[in-house]
Each structure stands twice: as C-alpha cells, then as structure tokens.
N, CA, C and O atoms as a MOPAC input file, in Angstrom:
PM7 MOZYME 1SCF
protein

 N     51.34900 1    86.37400 1    69.57200 1
 C     52.59000 1    86.90300 1    69.17800 1
 C     53.49900 1    87.40900 1    70.29400 1
 O     54.71500 1    87.47900 1    70.11900 1
 N     52.91900 1    87.76000 1    71.43600 1
 C     53.73300 1    88.17000 1    72.52800 1
 C     54.53300 1    87.08900 1    73.09100 1
 O     55.42900 1    87.31500 1    73.90400 1
 N     54.23500 1    85.92400 1    72.68100 1
 C     55.03700 1    84.70400 1    73.22700 1
 C     56.45400 1    84.85000 1    72.81300 1
 O     57.30900 1    84.52300 1    73.63600 1
 N     56.80900 1    85.28000 1    71.68900 1
 C     58.16100 1    85.38000 1    71.15100 1
 C     58.92500 1    86.38800 1    72.02200 1
 O     60.08100 1    86.13800 1    72.36500 1
 N     58.29000 1    87.55400 1    72.39900 1
 C     58.92100 1    88.57700 1    73.14100 1
 C     59.26400 1    88.05900 1    74.52900 1
 O     60.36400 1    88.30500 1    75.02400 1
 N     58.34100 1    87.34600 1    75.16400 1
 C     58.56900 1    86.67000 1    76.47800 1
 C     59.48800 1    85.64500 1    76.48600 1
 O     60.26100 1    85.51400 1    77.43500 1
 N     59.49400 1    84.77400 1    75.37200 1
 C     60.43100 1    83.66900 1    75.25200 1
 C     61.84400 1    84.13000 1    75.09700 1
 O     62.76500 1    83.49000 1    75.60200 1
 N     62.03300 1    85.19300 1    74.43100 1
 C     63.32100 1    85.75700 1    74.16200 1
 C     63.97200 1    86.23300 1    75.53000 1
 O     65.16500 1    86.04300 1    75.77100 1
 N     63.12200 1    86.85300 1    76.39000 1
 C     63.63800 1    87.36300 1    77.63800 1
 C     63.99700 1    86.13400 1    78.60500 1
 O     64.96500 1    86.12100 1    79.36600 1
 N     63.09700 1    85.14400 1    78.45600 1
 C     63.47700 1    83.83600 1    79.26100 1
 C     64.69900 1    83.20500 1    78.80800 1
 O     65.47700 1    82.75400 1    79.64800 1
 N     64.96500 1    83.12100 1    77.50700 1
 C     66.22900 1    82.54300 1    77.05300 1
 C     67.39600 1    83.31600 1    77.47000 1
 O     68.40600 1    82.71900 1    77.83900 1
 N     67.34300 1    84.70200 1    77.44200 1
 C     68.48900 1    85.49200 1    77.90900 1
 C     68.68700 1    85.29800 1    79.32100 1
 O     69.84600 1    85.14800 1    79.70800 1
 N     67.69000 1    85.27600 1    80.20200 1
 C     67.87800 1    84.97000 1    81.61800 1
 C     68.41300 1    83.69000 1    81.88700 1
 O     69.31800 1    83.60000 1    82.71600 1
 N     67.94800 1    82.60200 1    81.25600 1
 C     68.55600 1    81.27100 1    81.36900 1
 C     70.03100 1    81.28200 1    80.99400 1
 O     70.84400 1    80.64200 1    81.66100 1
 N     70.37500 1    81.98500 1    79.96000 1
 C     71.75200 1    82.01000 1    79.54900 1
 C     72.63000 1    82.68800 1    80.64700 1
 O     73.76100 1    82.28500 1    80.91600 1
 N     72.04200 1    83.72300 1    81.24800 1
 C     72.81100 1    84.36100 1    82.41800 1
 C     73.04700 1    83.37500 1    83.61600 1
 O     74.11400 1    83.30200 1    84.22500 1
 N     71.96900 1    82.65300 1    83.87500 1
 C     71.99500 1    81.65000 1    84.91100 1
 C     73.03900 1    80.55000 1    84.53200 1
 O     73.82600 1    80.18000 1    85.40300 1
 N     73.08600 1    80.02300 1    83.31300 1
 C     73.98200 1    79.02200 1    82.97900 1
 C     75.44500 1    79.48000 1    82.87200 1
 O     76.36700 1    78.72700 1    83.18600 1
 N     75.62600 1    80.66000 1    82.44900 1
 C     77.01700 1    81.19900 1    82.36000 1
 C     77.56600 1    81.38000 1    83.72400 1
 O     78.72600 1    81.05100 1    83.97400 1
 N     76.74100 1    81.91500 1    84.65800 1
 C     77.21400 1    82.02100 1    86.02600 1
 C     77.44200 1    80.67500 1    86.79800 1
 O     78.32900 1    80.55200 1    87.64200 1
 N     76.60900 1    79.71700 1    86.46100 1
 C     76.79100 1    78.40700 1    87.05400 1
 C     78.05900 1    77.78100 1    86.57200 1
 O     78.79200 1    77.17000 1    87.35000 1
 N     78.34300 1    77.92900 1    85.24300 1
 C     79.51100 1    77.35500 1    84.61100 1
 C     80.75100 1    77.91500 1    85.18100 1
 O     81.68300 1    77.18500 1    85.51900 1
 N     80.78000 1    79.26200 1    85.29700 1
 C     81.92300 1    79.92700 1    85.97800 1
 C     82.07200 1    79.50000 1    87.38500 1
 O     83.21300 1    79.31200 1    87.80700 1
 N     81.01700 1    79.31800 1    88.18800 1
 C     81.09100 1    78.91600 1    89.55400 1
 C     81.70500 1    77.47300 1    89.60500 1
 O     82.62500 1    77.17200 1    90.36700 1
 N     81.11300 1    76.61400 1    88.72600 1
 C     81.62200 1    75.36300 1    88.74900 1
 C     83.11200 1    75.12400 1    88.41200 1
 O     83.80600 1    74.25600 1    88.94100 1
 N     83.54300 1    76.05000 1    87.41000 1
 C     84.99800 1    75.94400 1    87.03500 1
 C     85.90600 1    76.57100 1    88.23200 1
 O     87.03700 1    76.13500 1    88.44700 1
 N     85.37000 1    77.55400 1    88.94300 1
 C     86.04200 1    78.14000 1    89.94500 1
 C     86.09200 1    77.13700 1    91.25700 1
 O     87.07800 1    77.07600 1    91.99200 1
 N     85.02900 1    76.45000 1    91.42600 1
 C     84.90600 1    75.49400 1    92.49100 1
 C     85.95300 1    74.42300 1    92.33400 1
 O     86.56900 1    74.01100 1    93.31700 1
 N     86.16700 1    73.96800 1    91.12800 1
 C     87.18500 1    72.88100 1    90.91100 1
 C     88.63500 1    73.37700 1    91.13200 1
 O     89.49000 1    72.63100 1    91.61000 1
 N     88.87100 1    74.57600 1    90.79400 1
 C     90.26700 1    75.08900 1    90.78200 1
 C     90.73100 1    75.68700 1    92.14300 1
 O     91.90300 1    75.73200 1    92.51600 1
 N     89.63600 1    76.14600 1    92.84000 1
 C     90.08200 1    76.80300 1    94.18400 1
 C     89.31800 1    76.09700 1    95.25800 1
 O     88.32900 1    75.40800 1    95.00600 1
 N     89.81300 1    76.29000 1    96.50400 1
 C     89.26300 1    75.82100 1    97.68100 1
 C     88.45900 1    77.01200 1    98.27400 1
 O     88.94900 1    78.14100 1    98.29900 1
 N     87.20100 1    76.73700 1    98.75600 1
 C     86.40300 1    77.85600 1    99.11600 1
 C     86.92300 1    78.59200 1   100.34900 1
 O     86.50700 1    79.71700 1   100.62700 1
 N     87.86000 1    77.93700 1   101.10500 1
 C     88.26000 1    78.64500 1   102.23600 1
 C     89.39100 1    79.68400 1   102.00500 1
 O     89.78800 1    80.42100 1   102.90700 1
 N     89.85300 1    79.69800 1   100.82000 1
 C     90.93700 1    80.76300 1   100.50400 1
 C     90.19200 1    82.08400 1   100.22700 1
 O     88.98300 1    82.10500 1   100.00000 1
 N     90.98500 1    83.20400 1   100.25600 1
 C     90.44700 1    84.43500 1    99.94700 1
 C     90.00300 1    84.60200 1    98.40700 1
 O     89.03300 1    85.30100 1    98.11500 1
 N     90.72200 1    83.96200 1    97.49700 1
 C     90.27300 1    83.96800 1    96.16200 1
 C     88.97300 1    83.23800 1    95.90500 1
 O     88.17900 1    83.69900 1    95.08500 1
 N     88.72000 1    82.13800 1    96.55700 1
 C     87.53600 1    81.40600 1    96.40900 1
 C     86.40500 1    82.23700 1    96.99300 1
 O     85.34700 1    82.25900 1    96.36500 1
 N     86.50900 1    82.90700 1    98.10200 1
 C     85.46100 1    83.64700 1    98.70600 1
 C     85.21000 1    84.82200 1    97.90800 1
 O     84.05600 1    85.24000 1    97.81300 1
 N     86.20000 1    85.42100 1    97.30200 1
 C     86.07600 1    86.68200 1    96.50400 1
 C     85.33500 1    86.34400 1    95.15400 1
 O     84.51500 1    87.13700 1    94.69200 1
 N     85.61900 1    85.22300 1    94.56800 1
 C     84.97200 1    84.83000 1    93.34100 1
 C     83.51500 1    84.26700 1    93.57500 1
 O     82.60200 1    84.64100 1    92.83900 1
 N     83.31000 1    83.41900 1    94.54100 1
 C     82.08700 1    82.76700 1    94.83700 1
 C     81.09700 1    83.61500 1    95.54500 1
 O     79.89400 1    83.39000 1    95.41300 1
 N     81.56200 1    84.62100 1    96.32300 1
 C     80.59900 1    85.43300 1    97.12600 1
 C     80.47100 1    86.76800 1    96.64600 1
 O     79.41500 1    87.37100 1    96.83500 1
 N     81.46400 1    87.32300 1    96.02100 1
 C     81.36200 1    88.78100 1    95.53500 1
 C     81.21700 1    88.97900 1    94.00000 1
 O     80.32600 1    89.66500 1    93.49800 1
 N     82.17800 1    88.31200 1    93.29700 1
 C     82.27200 1    88.47000 1    91.93000 1
 C     81.06900 1    87.85100 1    91.06700 1
 O     80.49600 1    88.47400 1    90.17400 1
 N     80.79100 1    86.64200 1    91.42700 1
 C     79.72800 1    85.92500 1    90.60600 1
 C     78.32700 1    86.57000 1    90.75900 1
 O     77.63500 1    86.72300 1    89.75200 1
 N     77.88200 1    86.95300 1    91.97400 1
 C     76.55300 1    87.59100 1    92.12200 1
 C     76.64000 1    89.01700 1    91.31800 1
 O     75.66100 1    89.44000 1    90.70400 1
 N     77.79200 1    89.67500 1    91.36100 1
 C     77.77800 1    91.02500 1    90.60800 1
 C     77.75200 1    90.65800 1    89.13600 1
 O     77.05900 1    91.35600 1    88.39600 1
 N     78.43500 1    89.63400 1    88.63100 1
 C     78.33900 1    89.27100 1    87.23400 1
 C     76.93700 1    88.88700 1    86.83800 1
 O     76.48600 1    89.27600 1    85.76000 1
 N     76.17200 1    88.08100 1    87.72500 1
 C     74.86700 1    87.75000 1    87.47900 1
 C     73.93800 1    88.87600 1    87.35000 1
 O     73.14300 1    88.96300 1    86.41300 1
 N     74.04300 1    89.78800 1    88.34600 1
 C     73.23100 1    91.01400 1    88.32600 1
 C     73.45500 1    91.84700 1    87.08500 1
 O     72.52900 1    92.37900 1    86.47300 1
 N     74.71100 1    91.93600 1    86.74700 1
 C     75.02400 1    92.74600 1    85.47100 1
 C     74.39300 1    92.08500 1    84.25200 1
 O     73.74400 1    92.76000 1    83.45400 1
 N     74.57500 1    90.76700 1    84.09600 1
 C     73.92000 1    90.14000 1    83.00700 1
 C     72.39300 1    90.19100 1    83.01900 1
 O     71.81300 1    90.33100 1    81.94200 1
 N     71.74800 1    90.09500 1    84.07400 1
 C     70.32700 1    90.22700 1    84.12500 1
 C     69.90900 1    91.70800 1    83.76500 1
 O     68.92400 1    91.89600 1    83.05100 1
 N     70.64200 1    92.73900 1    84.24600 1
 C     70.43100 1    94.09300 1    83.89500 1
 C     70.61400 1    94.33200 1    82.49000 1
 O     69.84900 1    95.12700 1    81.94400 1
 N     71.58800 1    93.71400 1    81.76800 1
 C     71.82500 1    93.87900 1    80.32200 1
 C     70.68500 1    93.20000 1    79.48600 1
 O     70.21200 1    93.73500 1    78.48400 1
 N     70.29800 1    92.04200 1    79.94500 1
 C     69.10500 1    91.32200 1    79.39600 1
 C     67.82200 1    92.17300 1    79.39400 1
 O     67.10700 1    92.24700 1    78.39500 1
 N     67.55600 1    92.81100 1    80.54000 1
 C     66.21700 1    93.54100 1    80.65300 1
 C     66.34000 1    94.88100 1    79.93200 1
 O     65.37500 1    95.46000 1    79.43300 1
 N     67.59300 1    95.33300 1    79.91300 1
 C     67.78900 1    96.61300 1    79.16000 1
 C     67.58200 1    96.31700 1    77.63500 1
 O     66.94800 1    97.09700 1    76.92400 1
 N     68.11600 1    95.21400 1    77.18200 1
 C     67.98400 1    94.85400 1    75.71700 1
 C     66.62200 1    94.57300 1    75.40800 1
 O     66.13600 1    94.93100 1    74.33500 1
 N     65.91300 1    93.89900 1    76.35200 1
 C     64.47000 1    93.66200 1    76.07300 1
 C     63.62200 1    94.80100 1    75.99300 1
 O     62.56400 1    94.71700 1    75.36900 1
 N     63.97900 1    95.89800 1    76.57700 1
 C     63.08900 1    97.11600 1    76.53100 1
 C     62.99500 1    97.61000 1    75.05700 1
 O     61.96500 1    98.12900 1    74.62800 1
 N     64.17000 1    97.42100 1    74.26100 1
 C     64.08700 1    97.97300 1    72.90300 1
 C     63.84900 1    96.87000 1    71.84600 1
 O     64.45600 1    96.86100 1    70.77600 1
 N     62.93400 1    95.94100 1    72.20100 1
 C     62.55900 1    94.86200 1    71.28100 1
 C     61.09400 1    95.08700 1    71.00500 1
 O     60.35900 1    95.69000 1    71.78800 1
 N     60.67800 1    94.53800 1    69.77300 1
 C     59.26300 1    94.61700 1    69.44000 1
 C     58.45700 1    93.64000 1    70.30500 1
 O     58.89500 1    92.52200 1    70.57500 1
 N     57.20200 1    94.11400 1    70.75600 1
 C     56.46000 1    93.34000 1    71.67900 1
 C     55.75200 1    92.28900 1    70.93200 1
 O     55.23500 1    91.35900 1    71.55200 1
 N     55.68100 1    92.36700 1    69.54600 1
 C     54.97500 1    91.21300 1    68.81900 1
 C     55.96600 1    90.24200 1    68.28300 1
 O     55.62200 1    89.07000 1    68.43700 1
 N     57.12800 1    90.43400 1    67.68400 1
 C     57.98700 1    89.56300 1    67.15100 1
 C     59.25800 1    89.41300 1    67.82200 1
 O     59.96100 1    88.44800 1    67.52300 1
 N     59.68000 1    90.32600 1    68.77600 1
 C     60.85400 1    90.10500 1    69.48400 1
 C     62.15100 1    90.63400 1    68.86700 1
 O     63.22300 1    90.48700 1    69.45500 1
 N     62.05700 1    91.23900 1    67.70500 1
 C     63.21600 1    91.73100 1    66.96500 1
 C     63.45700 1    93.10100 1    67.49200 1
 O     62.58300 1    93.76900 1    68.04500 1
 N     64.84400 1    93.54000 1    67.27100 1
 C     65.22500 1    94.84100 1    67.77200 1
 C     64.49100 1    95.93900 1    67.06400 1
 O     64.24100 1    95.81500 1    65.86500 1
 N     64.12200 1    97.03100 1    67.74800 1
 C     63.46500 1    98.18100 1    67.06800 1
 C     64.50700 1    99.03000 1    66.35600 1
 O     65.66100 1    99.11600 1    66.77500 1
 N     64.10100 1    99.61000 1    65.34800 1
 C     65.08900 1   100.37400 1    64.51100 1
 C     64.62200 1   101.77200 1    64.26600 1
 O     63.56000 1   102.13400 1    64.77400 1
 N     65.33100 1   102.58700 1    63.52800 1
 C     64.98000 1   103.74000 1    62.97000 1
 C     64.62300 1   104.76600 1    64.13500 1
 O     63.44800 1   105.12900 1    64.19500 1
 N     65.48200 1   105.24100 1    65.02000 1
 C     65.12100 1   106.09600 1    66.05600 1
 C     64.81300 1   107.51200 1    65.49300 1
 O     65.59400 1   108.03300 1    64.69600 1
 N     63.70600 1   108.12300 1    65.89400 1
 C     63.39200 1   109.42400 1    65.46500 1
 C     63.04800 1   110.23700 1    66.67100 1
 O     62.22800 1   109.86000 1    67.50900 1
 N     63.76700 1   111.48100 1    66.73600 1
 C     63.60200 1   112.39700 1    67.86000 1
 C     62.32200 1   113.15300 1    67.66900 1
 O     62.05500 1   113.63300 1    66.56700 1
 N     61.51200 1   113.28000 1    68.70400 1
 C     60.26300 1   113.97100 1    68.69400 1
 C     60.15100 1   114.91700 1    69.82600 1
 O     60.80900 1   114.70900 1    70.84500 1
 N     59.36000 1   115.95100 1    69.72300 1
 C     59.10800 1   116.69600 1    70.85400 1
 C     59.92500 1   117.95800 1    70.81100 1
 O     60.67000 1   118.15000 1    69.85100 1
 N     59.82800 1   118.87100 1    71.83400 1
 C     60.48400 1   120.05800 1    71.84900 1
 C     61.13600 1   120.26500 1    73.23500 1
 O     60.42700 1   120.16100 1    74.23700 1
 N     62.37000 1   120.53400 1    73.33600 1
 C     62.97600 1   120.74600 1    74.63600 1
 C     62.59900 1   122.01800 1    75.28800 1
 O     62.65100 1   122.16800 1    76.50900 1
 N     62.18300 1   123.01800 1    74.38000 1
 C     61.69900 1   124.23500 1    75.00200 1
 C     60.24100 1   124.11900 1    75.62800 1
 O     59.91900 1   124.93200 1    76.49400 1
 N     59.38300 1   123.17000 1    75.23200 1
 C     58.13400 1   122.97700 1    75.79400 1
 C     57.99500 1   121.75200 1    76.59200 1
 O     57.28100 1   120.79500 1    76.29200 1
 N     58.80300 1   121.87100 1    77.72800 1
 C     58.79800 1   120.64300 1    78.58400 1
 C     57.49200 1   120.26400 1    79.18300 1
 O     57.28900 1   119.08700 1    79.48300 1
 N     56.53400 1   121.24000 1    79.38800 1
 C     55.37100 1   120.90200 1    80.02600 1
 C     54.30800 1   120.22300 1    79.12900 1
 O     53.59500 1   119.31200 1    79.54900 1
 N     54.24000 1   120.71200 1    77.87800 1
 C     53.24000 1   120.19400 1    77.02800 1
 C     53.75000 1   119.25400 1    75.94600 1
 O     53.02100 1   118.31900 1    75.61500 1
 N     54.93000 1   119.41500 1    75.36800 1
 C     55.40100 1   118.72100 1    74.35500 1
 C     56.72400 1   118.04700 1    74.73300 1
 O     57.77000 1   118.56700 1    74.34300 1
 N     56.75100 1   116.97300 1    75.43400 1
 C     57.84100 1   116.39600 1    76.06100 1
 C     58.83200 1   115.73000 1    74.93800 1
 O     58.38500 1   115.02600 1    74.03200 1
 N     60.02300 1   115.98500 1    75.07100 1
 C     60.98400 1   115.38500 1    74.11800 1
 C     61.02700 1   113.87900 1    74.36400 1
 O     60.87300 1   113.38500 1    75.48100 1
 N     61.25400 1   113.16000 1    73.21400 1
 C     61.46800 1   111.66900 1    73.38000 1
 C     61.91800 1   111.22500 1    72.03200 1
 O     62.06900 1   112.01200 1    71.09800 1
 N     62.13800 1   109.87500 1    71.95000 1
 C     62.65400 1   109.12000 1    70.82700 1
 C     61.72100 1   107.98300 1    70.52500 1
 O     61.35100 1   107.18500 1    71.38600 1
 N     61.36200 1   107.94600 1    69.27900 1
 C     60.46900 1   106.79300 1    68.85000 1
 C     61.25600 1   105.84200 1    68.08000 1
 O     62.01400 1   106.21700 1    67.18500 1
 N     61.08000 1   104.48400 1    68.43800 1
 C     61.79000 1   103.48000 1    67.69000 1
 C     60.65700 1   102.60700 1    67.02700 1
 O     59.60500 1   102.40700 1    67.63400 1
 N     60.87500 1   102.12600 1    65.85500 1
 C     59.85000 1   101.46600 1    65.08900 1
 C     60.29200 1   100.07000 1    64.67000 1
 O     61.43800 1    99.83600 1    64.28500 1
 N     59.29900 1    99.12200 1    64.76700 1
 C     59.62200 1    97.77500 1    64.40600 1
 C     59.71000 1    97.72000 1    62.84900 1
 O     58.82300 1    98.21000 1    62.15100 1
 N     60.83200 1    97.09500 1    62.32100 1
 C     60.96700 1    97.12500 1    60.84600 1
 C     59.89900 1    96.30600 1    60.09100 1
 O     59.77100 1    96.42600 1    58.87300 1
 N     59.15400 1    95.49500 1    60.80300 1
 C     58.11700 1    94.67700 1    60.16100 1
 C     56.68100 1    95.28800 1    60.36100 1
 O     55.65600 1    94.70300 1    60.01100 1
 N     56.71200 1    96.54600 1    60.97000 1
 C     55.46200 1    97.26700 1    61.04900 1
 C     54.45800 1    96.79300 1    62.12000 1
 O     53.24600 1    96.95900 1    61.98400 1
 N     55.03500 1    96.17400 1    63.23100 1
 C     54.11300 1    95.78600 1    64.31700 1
 C     53.75500 1    96.81900 1    65.25500 1
 O     52.71200 1    96.70500 1    65.89900 1
 N     54.55600 1    97.87600 1    65.40800 1
 C     54.29600 1    98.99800 1    66.31600 1
 C     55.52900 1    99.94400 1    66.51400 1
 O     56.55200 1    99.83700 1    65.83800 1
 N     55.35900 1   100.81100 1    67.42500 1
 C     56.49800 1   101.77700 1    67.73100 1
 C     56.54500 1   101.99700 1    69.24300 1
 O     55.54000 1   101.90300 1    69.94700 1
 N     57.73300 1   102.28800 1    69.69800 1
 C     57.96900 1   102.56200 1    71.11400 1
 C     58.50400 1   103.91000 1    71.27300 1
 O     59.49400 1   104.31500 1    70.66300 1
 N     57.76200 1   104.65900 1    72.18700 1
 C     58.16900 1   106.07000 1    72.48600 1
 C     58.85100 1   106.04500 1    73.85700 1
 O     58.30600 1   105.55600 1    74.84700 1
 N     60.01800 1   106.57200 1    73.86600 1
 C     60.79700 1   106.66000 1    75.10600 1
 C     61.04400 1   108.11400 1    75.45000 1
 O     61.70500 1   108.84800 1    74.71600 1
 N     60.48500 1   108.51400 1    76.60400 1
 C     60.63800 1   109.93800 1    76.95800 1
 C     61.95100 1   110.26700 1    77.36800 1
 O     62.61300 1   109.39600 1    77.93100 1
 N     62.46800 1   111.48000 1    77.15700 1
 C     63.69200 1   111.93700 1    77.46400 1
 C     63.65300 1   112.61300 1    78.87200 1
 O     64.61600 1   112.63000 1    79.63900 1
 N     62.51500 1   113.12900 1    79.10600 1
 C     62.14600 1   113.80800 1    80.42600 1
 C     62.21500 1   112.81500 1    81.48100 1
 O     61.24900 1   112.08300 1    81.69900 1
 N     63.33400 1   112.73500 1    82.18100 1
 C     63.46700 1   111.74100 1    83.16400 1
 C     62.62300 1   111.87000 1    84.42900 1
 O     62.23900 1   110.87800 1    85.04900 1
 N     62.34900 1   113.11300 1    84.78900 1
 C     61.59400 1   113.34000 1    86.03300 1
 C     60.11800 1   112.91200 1    85.91100 1
 O     59.40200 1   112.82200 1    86.90800 1
 N     59.67400 1   112.64700 1    84.64500 1
 C     58.31000 1   112.16000 1    84.54900 1
 C     58.06800 1   110.79200 1    85.05000 1
 O     56.99800 1   110.47000 1    85.56600 1
 N     59.15200 1   109.92000 1    84.88500 1
 C     58.98800 1   108.55100 1    85.44700 1
 C     58.04200 1   107.67200 1    84.78100 1
 O     57.64700 1   106.63400 1    85.31300 1
 N     57.63700 1   108.09200 1    83.53100 1
 C     56.58500 1   107.30300 1    82.83400 1
 C     57.38400 1   106.11000 1    82.17500 1
 O     58.54000 1   106.27900 1    81.78500 1
 N     56.74800 1   104.92900 1    82.06600 1
 C     57.34000 1   103.94500 1    81.28500 1
 C     57.25100 1   104.21700 1    79.75300 1
 O     56.42500 1   104.99000 1    79.26600 1
 N     58.11400 1   103.56000 1    79.08200 1
 C     58.00000 1   103.70700 1    77.61200 1
 C     56.59900 1   103.32400 1    77.09100 1
 O     55.97400 1   102.39400 1    77.60200 1
 N     56.11900 1   104.05200 1    76.07300 1
 C     54.75700 1   103.78100 1    75.51900 1
 C     54.85600 1   103.04100 1    74.28200 1
 O     55.48600 1   103.46700 1    73.31300 1
 N     54.18500 1   101.83400 1    74.30400 1
 C     54.21700 1   100.94500 1    73.13500 1
 C     52.85500 1   101.22200 1    72.41900 1
 O     51.77600 1   101.20900 1    73.01200 1
 N     53.01100 1   101.47400 1    71.09100 1
 C     51.70100 1   101.59400 1    70.20700 1
 C     51.66500 1   100.45700 1    69.26100 1
 O     52.54900 1   100.29500 1    68.41900 1
 N     50.63700 1    99.65900 1    69.39600 1
 C     50.53800 1    98.48000 1    68.56900 1
 C     49.83300 1    98.92600 1    67.28600 1
 O     48.76500 1    99.53400 1    67.35600 1
 N     50.44100 1    98.61900 1    66.05700 1
 C     49.80300 1    98.86300 1    64.85900 1
 C     48.90600 1    97.74600 1    64.49400 1
 O     49.18800 1    96.61600 1    64.89400 1
 N     47.77500 1    97.96300 1    63.71900 1
 C     47.06100 1    96.85500 1    63.20600 1
 C     47.87300 1    96.11200 1    62.14700 1
 O     49.07100 1    96.33500 1    61.96800 1
 N     47.17800 1    95.23400 1    61.46600 1
 C     47.81900 1    94.57700 1    60.37600 1
 C     47.87400 1    95.39200 1    59.21300 1
 O     47.08800 1    95.18100 1    58.29000 1
 N     48.82200 1    96.41100 1    59.15200 1
 C     48.78200 1    97.39400 1    58.04500 1
 C     49.19100 1    96.88500 1    56.69500 1
 O     48.98700 1    97.56800 1    55.69200 1
 N     49.79900 1    95.63100 1    56.63300 1
 C     50.17100 1    95.04200 1    55.29700 1
 C     49.12600 1    94.23400 1    54.77000 1
 O     49.21000 1    93.78100 1    53.62900 1
 N     48.10100 1    94.00500 1    55.54200 1
 C     47.14200 1    93.03600 1    55.04000 1
 C     46.40400 1    93.39400 1    53.76000 1
 O     46.10400 1    92.56600 1    52.90000 1
 N     46.12300 1    94.75800 1    53.70100 1
 C     45.35900 1    95.20400 1    52.49900 1
 C     46.27100 1    95.14700 1    51.17400 1
 O     45.72000 1    95.16000 1    50.07300 1
 N     47.52100 1    95.09000 1    51.27900 1
 C     48.34000 1    94.98400 1    50.18400 1
 C     48.31400 1    93.53100 1    49.55800 1
 O     48.44100 1    93.35400 1    48.34700 1
 N     48.15000 1    92.55400 1    50.42100 1
 C     48.18800 1    91.22400 1    50.03200 1
 C     46.79300 1    90.42200 1    49.81700 1
 O     46.75900 1    89.24100 1    49.47200 1
 N     45.69200 1    91.18900 1    50.05700 1
 C     44.40500 1    90.61300 1    49.87900 1
 C     44.02800 1    90.60600 1    48.47900 1
 O     44.23300 1    91.62100 1    47.81400 1
 N     43.47200 1    89.52800 1    47.92700 1
 C     43.11800 1    89.55500 1    46.46000 1
 C     41.95200 1    90.53000 1    46.25200 1
 O     41.04600 1    90.68300 1    47.07100 1
 N     42.05100 1    91.14100 1    45.14500 1
 C     41.07200 1    92.13000 1    44.74600 1
 C     39.71100 1    91.39600 1    44.31400 1
 O     39.69600 1    90.28100 1    43.79100 1
 N     38.71600 1    92.06100 1    44.56200 1
 C     37.36900 1    91.44700 1    44.18700 1
 C     37.22600 1    91.61200 1    42.64200 1
 O     37.77000 1    92.55400 1    42.06600 1
 N     36.51700 1    90.72000 1    42.01300 1
 C     36.39100 1    90.79800 1    40.53600 1
 C     35.45100 1    92.06400 1    40.25900 1
 O     34.31100 1    92.12700 1    40.72000 1
 N     35.96600 1    92.96500 1    39.54900 1
 C     35.25600 1    94.17100 1    39.28600 1
 C     35.54600 1    94.58700 1    37.87100 1
 O     35.97300 1    93.74800 1    37.07800 1
 N     35.33600 1    95.85100 1    37.50200 1
 C     35.54700 1    96.33500 1    36.22200 1
 C     37.09200 1    96.31000 1    35.96900 1
 O     37.90900 1    96.68700 1    36.80800 1
 N     37.40300 1    95.83900 1    34.75200 1
 C     38.75400 1    95.82400 1    34.37400 1
 C     39.10400 1    96.93500 1    33.40500 1
 O     38.21700 1    97.55000 1    32.81300 1
 N     40.30500 1    97.17800 1    33.25200 1
 C     40.75200 1    98.36100 1    32.42000 1
 C     40.32500 1    98.02900 1    31.02400 1
 O     40.49500 1    96.87800 1    30.62200 1
 N     39.78700 1    98.93300 1    30.25300 1
 C     39.32700 1    98.70600 1    28.82300 1
 C     40.55300 1    99.02600 1    27.98600 1
 O     41.48000 1    99.69200 1    28.44600 1
 N     40.54300 1    98.53300 1    26.72800 1
 C     41.51600 1    98.80100 1    25.78100 1
 C     41.56800 1   100.20000 1    25.35900 1
 O     40.49000 1   100.77100 1    25.19400 1
 N     42.61900 1   100.81800 1    25.16500 1
 C     42.54600 1   102.24900 1    24.73400 1
 C     41.89300 1   102.42200 1    23.37400 1
 O     41.93400 1   101.53800 1    22.51800 1
 N     41.31300 1   103.54300 1    23.21000 1
 C     40.49800 1   103.74800 1    21.96200 1
 C     41.43200 1   103.94700 1    20.78800 1
 O     42.55300 1   104.44100 1    20.91200 1
 N     40.91000 1   103.53200 1    19.63000 1
 C     41.71600 1   103.43300 1    18.46500 1
 C     41.46600 1   104.71900 1    17.73100 1
 O     42.03200 1   104.93900 1    16.66000 1

C-alpha cells in the first residue's frame, strides 16, 4: 500500500522537473544566453522555481495518507499549551478511509518528526460474513 504514497511523490517531482525544463526550453528559444535576461532566467529564476516546486511537493506529501496517498482530513487539536513538558500540543489529521492518523507537534523546539499511527483493517469485521448460528425466533403469540 505504501507504493501509492511513494508513487504520488515521484509523480509530483517529475512534474516539477518537466515544468522547469519546458520553461527553460521556451526561454532558450526566445532569448540568447549571453544577454542579461537569459542569464537571469536560466541561472537564477529557474533554479529558484524548481526548488520552490520541490518544497511544495514535499510539504504536500507530509499531509498525505501513508497507505493510500489521499489528503488527510479532519484536523483535531490535542494537548495543552499550559503543559508543555508532559502534554505537548499538536494537531491530528485522519485518513478518511481509516488507514491511520498523523500527529503533528506544535512544539517546534522538540524537532520531532510527525508521528504516523497505522490502524489495522478496522472495517474488515463489518464486511465479514457471519457464521451460521442461532437465528432470531419468531415473537411469542
């Protein structure tokens, strides 16, 4: 299942590379590299654009489900700002399909990465067929 999560990141990074290459190719045709505009676009602006797109892709990936790759939803604030030593404040995001939750600490000085909690297959028991057992009897007359 983690394949979708990683594949989505690879697709976003490839899109960043292709967009940057297309802009570079369009600028290469219209300008001569020896001019100030060509140097400005090719040497300064495009690398900044590429780094910005990679940053946004990685930032977006942080808030995706590790199992299915969908955006995490339903942010819930947890913790207590008065108890910074024992009960760190944070925000939990939940996968809408029940794969898990992500806890992001608000306490920046901790430097801890977000904590992903994988849920088991919690919907499985709802869809398993019941064993043949006693059925409900008719009401007494």
